[in-house]
C-alpha positions in Angstrom: 14.5 -6.1 -23.9 12.4 -5.2 -20.9 8.6 -5.2 -21.0 8.7 -2.5 -18.3 9.2 1.1 -19.1 10.8 3.4 -16.5 8.4 6.1 -15.5 9.9 9.3 -14.0 8.3 10.1 -10.7 7.8 13.7 -9.7 9.6 14.7 -6.5 6.3 15.9 -4.9 4.6 12.6 -5.6 7.1 10.5 -3.6 6.0 9.8 0.0 8.2 11.3 2.6 10.8 9.2 4.3 8.8 9.1 7.5 5.9 7.4 5.6 5.4 3.8 6.4 7.0 1.1 4.2 3.5 0.1 3.1 2.6 3.6 2.1 5.8 4.0 0.1 5.3 0.6 -1.6 1.7 1.4 -2.4 2.6 4.8 -3.9 5.4 3.2 -6.0 3.0 0.5 -7.2 0.4 3.1 -8.2 3.1 5.1 -10.1 4.4 1.9 -11.8 0.8 1.2 -13.1 0.4 4.7 -14.4 -1.9 5.9 -11.6 -1.4 9.0 -9.5 0.7 8.5 -6.4 -2.2 9.4 -4.1 -5.7 8.1 -3.9 -8.1 11.0 -4.4 -11.4 9.1 -4.6 -13.3 9.6 -1.3 -15.2 6.3 -1.6 -11.9 4.4 -2.0 -10.3 6.3 0.9 -13.3 5.5 3.2 -13.1 1.8 2.3 -9.4 1.7 2.9 -9.8 3.4 6.3 -12.4 0.8 7.2 -10.0 -2.0 6.3 -7.3 -0.5 8.4 -9.4 -0.2 11.5 -11.2 -3.5 11.1 -10.5 -6.0 13.9 -8.2 -8.8 12.9 -9.0 -12.4 13.8 -7.0 -13.8 16.7 -6.0 -17.5 16.6 -5.8 -19.2 19.9 -2.4 -20.3 21.2 -1.5 -23.9 20.3 0.1 -26.4 22.6 3.0 -27.8 20.7 4.3 -27.3 17.2 2.1 -26.3 14.2 0.7 -29.3 12.2 
C-alpha cells in the first residue's frame, strides 16, 4: 500500500516543455504537496528573484587533487 496518493494535474498547470528542468521539478513538487503549480505570493516571488540573481561564491583554483 502506497502512502502517496496520485493527484491529477490540470493540463494548464503543467509548465511548458520549454520551461527549465528546475521549473518543471518545482511545479511538480508543489502539486505533489497539494499547492498550486505557480507561486502567486508577491513577497515570495521577490525573494526567489533575489536568490536567483545573488552572486555565487567562487572558490579559487586548487593546485592538485582535492583533499
